[in-house]
KEKE-3310 file (N, C-alpha, C; in steps of 0.2 Angstrom, whole numbers, plus 5000, padded with zeros to 4 digits):
npx = (5090:5099:5103:5117:5119:5130:5137:5145:5156:5159:5162:5173:5182:5183:5189:5201:5207:5208:5218:5229:5232:5235:5247:5255:5256:5263:5275:5279:5281:5292:5302:5303:5308:5321:5327:5328:5336:5348:5350:5352:5364:5373:5372:5378:5391:5395:5396:5407:5418:5424:5418:5426:5429:5436:5448:5449:5443:5449:5459:5471:5471:5481:5492:5494:5500:5489:5488:5488:5474:5474:5469:5459:5446:5441:5437:5436:5421:5412:5416:5433:5444:5448:5464:5476:5480:5494:5501:5500:5508:5517:5510:5514:5508:5499:5497:5482:5476:5463:5454:5447:5431:5426:5414:5399:5394:5379:5368:5358:5340:5329:5317:5300:5288:5272:5255:5243:5228:5212:5197:5185:5169:5152:5140:5126:5109:5100:5083:5072:5063:5047:5037:5036:5035:5028:5036)
npy = (5199:5212:5214:5220:5228:5229:5240:5236:5244:5248:5236:5232:5243:5239:5227:5231:5238:5229:5220:5229:5231:5217:5216:5226:5220:5208:5214:5219:5208:5202:5211:5210:5196:5198:5206:5198:5188:5195:5198:5185:5181:5191:5187:5174:5178:5185:5176:5169:5179:5187:5202:5217:5228:5239:5249:5247:5257:5268:5264:5251:5235:5231:5218:5209:5198:5190:5193:5182:5180:5184:5173:5178:5179:5189:5207:5217:5222:5237:5250:5256:5251:5263:5271:5269:5282:5283:5278:5288:5301:5315:5331:5348:5359:5374:5390:5398:5414:5424:5436:5452:5456:5468:5481:5483:5498:5505:5512:5527:5526:5530:5543:5541:5550:5554:5554:5567:5564:5561:5570:5563:5558:5562:5551:5546:5542:5531:5532:5518:5510:5504:5500:5493:5498:5492:5492)
npz = (4573:4565:4548:4538:4523:4510:4496:4480:4479:4492:4497:4490:4495:4508:4507:4502:4512:4522:4516:4515:4529:4532:4524:4531:4543:4540:4536:4548:4555:4548:4551:4565:4565:4559:4568:4579:4574:4573:4587:4591:4585:4591:4604:4603:4599:4610:4620:4616:4617:4631:4638:4639:4653:4655:4665:4683:4696:4709:4724:4724:4732:4746:4747:4760:4772:4783:4801:4814:4825:4842:4855:4864:4866:4858:4856:4870:4878:4883:4895:4897:4910:4923:4924:4936:4948:4952:4942:4932:4924:4932:4933:4931:4943:4940:4946:4947:4945:4951:4943:4946:4941:4929:4932:4923:4915:4915:4904:4905:4906:4893:4894:4893:4884:4889:4882:4882:4892:4887:4893:4904:4899:4904:4911:4903:4904:4895:4888:4890:4877:4878:4870:4854:4838:4823:4807)
capx = (5096:5099:5109:5120:5121:5136:5137:5151:5161:5160:5165:5180:5186:5184:5194:5208:5209:5211:5224:5234:5233:5239:5254:5259:5257:5268:5282:5281:5284:5298:5307:5305:5312:5327:5330:5329:5342:5354:5351:5355:5371:5376:5373:5384:5398:5396:5398:5414:5423:5422:5418:5431:5425:5440:5452:5446:5444:5451:5465:5472:5471:5488:5492:5498:5498:5485:5490:5483:5471:5475:5463:5457:5439:5439:5437:5432:5416:5411:5421:5440:5445:5452:5471:5478:5484:5501:5504:5499:5514:5515:5509:5516:5502:5499:5492:5477:5474:5457:5454:5441:5427:5424:5407:5397:5391:5373:5366:5351:5334:5326:5310:5294:5283:5265:5251:5238:5222:5205:5193:5180:5162:5147:5136:5119:5104:5096:5077:5070:5056:5043:5033:5040:5031:5030:5038)
capy = (5202:5216:5213:5225:5227:5234:5240:5233:5248:5247:5229:5233:5247:5235:5222:5234:5240:5223:5218:5233:5229:5211:5218:5229:5215:5204:5217:5220:5201:5201:5216:5206:5191:5201:5209:5192:5184:5199:5197:5178:5182:5195:5182:5169:5181:5188:5170:5167:5184:5191:5210:5221:5234:5245:5249:5248:5264:5268:5261:5244:5233:5229:5211:5208:5192:5192:5191:5177:5184:5181:5169:5181:5180:5195:5213:5218:5227:5241:5255:5254:5253:5269:5270:5271:5289:5282:5277:5294:5306:5320:5337:5353:5363:5381:5394:5403:5420:5427:5443:5454:5458:5475:5482:5487:5504:5505:5519:5529:5524:5536:5544:5541:5556:5552:5558:5569:5560:5565:5571:5558:5560:5560:5545:5548:5537:5531:5529:5512:5510:5498:5497:5493:5500:5489:5496)
capz = (4572:4559:4543:4535:4516:4507:4489:4478:4480:4499:4499:4487:4499:4514:4506:4501:4519:4526:4513:4517:4536:4532:4522:4536:4549:4538:4536:4555:4558:4545:4555:4571:4564:4558:4575:4583:4571:4575:4594:4592:4583:4596:4610:4602:4599:4617:4624:4614:4619:4636:4637:4643:4656:4657:4671:4689:4699:4716:4727:4724:4739:4748:4748:4766:4775:4789:4807:4817:4830:4849:4857:4871:4866:4854:4859:4877:4878:4889:4896:4899:4917:4925:4926:4943:4948:4953:4935:4928:4925:4936:4929:4936:4944:4938:4950:4943:4948:4949:4941:4947:4935:4929:4932:4917:4916:4912:4901:4908:4901:4890:4897:4888:4885:4889:4878:4887:4892:4886:4899:4904:4897:4909:4910:4901:4904:4889:4890:4887:4874:4880:4865:4848:4833:4817:4802)
cpx = (5096:5104:5111:5122:5126:5135:5144:5157:5164:5164:5172:5185:5188:5190:5201:5211:5212:5217:5230:5236:5237:5246:5258:5261:5263:5275:5284:5284:5291:5304:5309:5309:5320:5331:5332:5335:5348:5355:5355:5363:5376:5377:5378:5391:5400:5399:5405:5419:5420:5422:5422:5428:5430:5444:5447:5448:5446:5457:5465:5473:5479:5487:5497:5496:5494:5488:5485:5480:5472:5469:5461:5450:5437:5440:5433:5427:5415:5417:5428:5441:5450:5459:5472:5482:5491:5504:5504:5506:5512:5515:5510:5509:5503:5494:5488:5475:5467:5457:5447:5437:5426:5416:5405:5393:5385:5371:5359:5346:5331:5319:5305:5289:5276:5261:5246:5231:5216:5201:5187:5173:5157:5143:5129:5115:5100:5089:5075:5063:5053:5039:5037:5034:5033:5031:5033)
cpy = (5206:5214:5219:5224:5232:5234:5237:5237:5248:5241:5229:5237:5243:5230:5225:5236:5234:5220:5222:5232:5222:5212:5221:5225:5211:5207:5218:5213:5200:5205:5212:5200:5193:5203:5203:5188:5188:5198:5190:5178:5186:5190:5177:5172:5184:5182:5168:5172:5187:5199:5213:5227:5240:5244:5250:5255:5263:5264:5254:5241:5230:5221:5209:5202:5194:5189:5187:5181:5181:5178:5172:5182:5186:5201:5213:5223:5231:5246:5252:5256:5259:5267:5273:5278:5288:5281:5283:5298:5312:5327:5343:5357:5370:5385:5398:5408:5423:5434:5446:5457:5465:5476:5486:5493:5504:5512:5521:5528:5530:5537:5544:5546:5553:5556:5561:5565:5564:5565:5565:5561:5558:5555:5548:5542:5537:5528:5523:5512:5504:5495:5498:5494:5496:5494:5497)
cpz = (4565:4554:4540:4528:4514:4499:4487:4479:4487:4500:4496:4492:4506:4513:4505:4507:4522:4523:4515:4524:4536:4529:4527:4542:4546:4538:4543:4557:4555:4549:4561:4570:4563:4564:4579:4581:4573:4582:4595:4590:4588:4602:4609:4602:4606:4622:4622:4617:4625:4635:4642:4646:4658:4663:4677:4692:4706:4718:4726:4731:4740:4749:4754:4769:4782:4795:4810:4823:4837:4851:4864:4871:4862:4858:4865:4876:4884:4890:4898:4906:4918:4927:4933:4943:4949:4947:4931:4929:4929:4932:4934:4936:4943:4942:4945:4947:4946:4948:4942:4941:4935:4929:4926:4919:4912:4909:4904:4903:4899:4893:4891:4889:4884:4885:4883:4886:4891:4892:4898:4903:4903:4907:4908:4901:4898:4891:4886:4884:4875:4874:4858:4842:4827:4812:4796)
residu = (UNK:UNK:UNK:UNK:UNK:UNK:UNK:UNK:UNK:UNK:UNK:UNK:UNK:UNK:UNK:UNK:UNK:UNK:UNK:UNK:UNK:UNK:UNK:UNK:UNK:UNK:UNK:UNK:UNK:UNK:UNK:UNK:UNK:UNK:UNK:UNK:UNK:UNK:UNK:UNK:UNK:UNK:UNK:UNK:UNK:UNK:UNK:UNK:UNK:UNK:UNK:UNK:UNK:UNK:UNK:UNK:UNK:UNK:UNK:UNK:UNK:UNK:UNK:UNK:UNK:UNK:UNK:UNK:UNK:UNK:UNK:UNK:UNK:UNK:UNK:UNK:UNK:UNK:UNK:UNK:UNK:UNK:UNK:UNK:UNK:UNK:UNK:UNK:UNK:UNK:UNK:UNK:UNK:UNK:UNK:UNK:UNK:UNK:UNK:UNK:UNK:UNK:UNK:UNK:UNK:UNK:UNK:UNK:UNK:UNK:UNK:UNK:UNK:UNK:UNK:UNK:UNK:UNK:UNK:UNK:UNK:UNK:UNK:UNK:UNK:UNK:UNK:UNK:UNK:UNK:UNK:UNK:UNK:UNK:UNK)
# end
């Protein structure tokens, strides 16, 4: 294992750096202790006095006595039965007259002008080259 040798100046610099770090760590610990002591004091005071939350929002509930529920087994499920026609009130019948519909008048379609067609070209036979020449 290799050993590292330091000069006196280097040793003094390292010692000074480590002493500074120890001082900073000590001051950090002191700050933490101070904040903890403050939190303990606040916790003790919070237990002594309840915190007020302000006024409640929204409507205040009405204090009405509850009605006892009838013992019919609760609400009935499913569709309601149809009411008999005899119990329905009579409604005067109104005669509805049918009005004949008016026929829509259609507009004549626009005539499309066609383009003149090009004359057909005659078919020309292309001779087949049987031998291919290398380039």
